[in-house]
C-alpha positions in Angstrom: 52.0 -52.7 -76.9 49.8 -49.7 -76.6 46.6 -50.0 -74.6 43.5 -49.8 -76.8 40.7 -47.3 -76.0 37.3 -47.1 -77.8 35.6 -43.8 -77.4 31.9 -43.7 -78.2 30.3 -40.3 -78.6 28.0 -38.7 -81.2 29.8 -35.3 -81.2 32.7 -35.3 -83.8 34.5 -32.5 -81.9 34.4 -34.5 -78.6 35.7 -37.7 -80.3 38.5 -35.7 -81.9 39.4 -34.1 -78.5 39.3 -37.5 -76.7 41.3 -39.2 -79.4 44.0 -36.4 -79.5 44.3 -36.3 -75.7 44.8 -40.1 -75.4 46.9 -40.6 -78.4 49.4 -38.0 -77.1 49.9 -40.3 -74.1 50.5 -43.4 -76.3 47.1 -45.0 -76.3 45.7 -46.6 -79.5 42.4 -44.9 -79.9 39.4 -46.0 -81.9 36.1 -44.1 -82.2 32.5 -44.8 -82.8 29.7 -42.2 -83.2 26.5 -44.1 -82.3 25.2 -46.7 -79.9 23.9 -49.1 -82.6 27.4 -49.6 -84.1 29.1 -49.7 -80.8 28.6 -53.3 -80.0 30.2 -54.4 -83.3 33.0 -52.0 -82.7 33.7 -53.3 -79.2 33.8 -56.9 -80.6 36.2 -55.8 -83.4 38.5 -53.5 -81.4 38.5 -55.4 -78.1 39.4 -52.3 -76.2 41.2 -52.2 -72.8 39.1 -49.2 -71.8 35.8 -47.8 -73.1 35.0 -44.1 -72.9 31.2 -43.9 -73.2 28.8 -41.0 -73.7 25.2 -41.4 -72.3 23.2 -39.6 -75.0 23.8 -41.6 -78.2 21.7 -42.2 -81.3 20.5 -45.8 -81.7 21.2 -47.3 -78.3 21.9 -44.9 -75.4 25.0 -45.3 -73.2 23.0 -46.7 -70.2 21.4 -49.5 -72.3 24.8 -50.3 -73.8 26.4 -50.4 -70.4 23.6 -52.8 -69.2 24.3 -55.1 -72.1 28.1 -54.9 -71.5 27.7 -55.9 -67.9 25.6 -59.0 -68.8 28.0 -60.4 -71.4 30.8 -62.6 -70.1 33.2 -61.3 -72.7 32.7 -57.6 -71.7 31.6 -57.7 -68.1 35.1 -56.8 -66.8 35.8 -54.1 -69.4 36.6 -50.8 -67.5 34.3 -48.0 -68.5 34.7 -44.2 -68.2 31.5 -42.4 -68.6 31.9 -39.0 -70.2 28.7 -37.0 -70.5 27.0 -33.7 -70.2 24.3 -35.3 -68.1 25.7 -35.0 -64.5 22.4 -36.4 -63.0 22.9 -39.7 -64.8 25.8 -40.5 -62.5 23.6 -42.3 -60.0 22.4 -44.7 -62.8 26.0 -45.8 -63.4 27.1 -46.1 -59.8 25.7 -49.6 -59.4 28.1 -51.0 -62.1 31.5 -52.0 -60.8 33.0 -51.8 -64.2 32.3 -48.0 -64.4 35.6 -46.8 -63.0 35.2 -43.2 -63.8 32.4 -40.6 -64.4 33.3 -37.3 -65.9 31.2 -34.4 -67.1 31.7 -32.3 -70.3 33.5 -30.1 -70.7 36.4 -32.1 -69.3 40.0 -31.3 -68.4 42.4 -33.2 -70.6 44.7 -34.2 -67.8 41.7 -35.6 -65.7 40.5 -37.7 -68.7 44.1 -39.0 -69.2 44.5 -39.9 -65.5 41.1 -41.6 -65.4 41.8 -43.7 -68.5 45.3 -44.6 -67.4 43.9 -45.8 -64.0 41.3 -47.8 -65.8 43.9 -49.4 -68.2 46.0 -50.3 -65.2 43.0 -51.8 -63.4 42.3 -53.9 -66.5 45.9 -55.1 -66.7 45.8 -56.1 -63.1 42.7 -58.2 -63.3 
């Protein structure tokens, strides 16, 4: 069964690129374009890996990460942060579930490797 990835980003082109890159490698990819809808989408999709942007309308990626880390059902969900905000890396380093931090623009092969590693980590836990 394909591993499920939920990508949360407010840029349609970025979501399309992430979706295409990961689907080519056999992942089942779902997308969400704002922080407010993200929580419901996470509950519905139950992803194996979350690809999360920092700057989102509604609820920003950091606030969403904080909520995810406090909920028993999502505290072990591996997260790959994908953002244009390189300085925000230090904010996310304290969360053990953040297994990757990448800046935009990204290299497709790096995203794929990071998400594959995160999915394997999830499978092993």
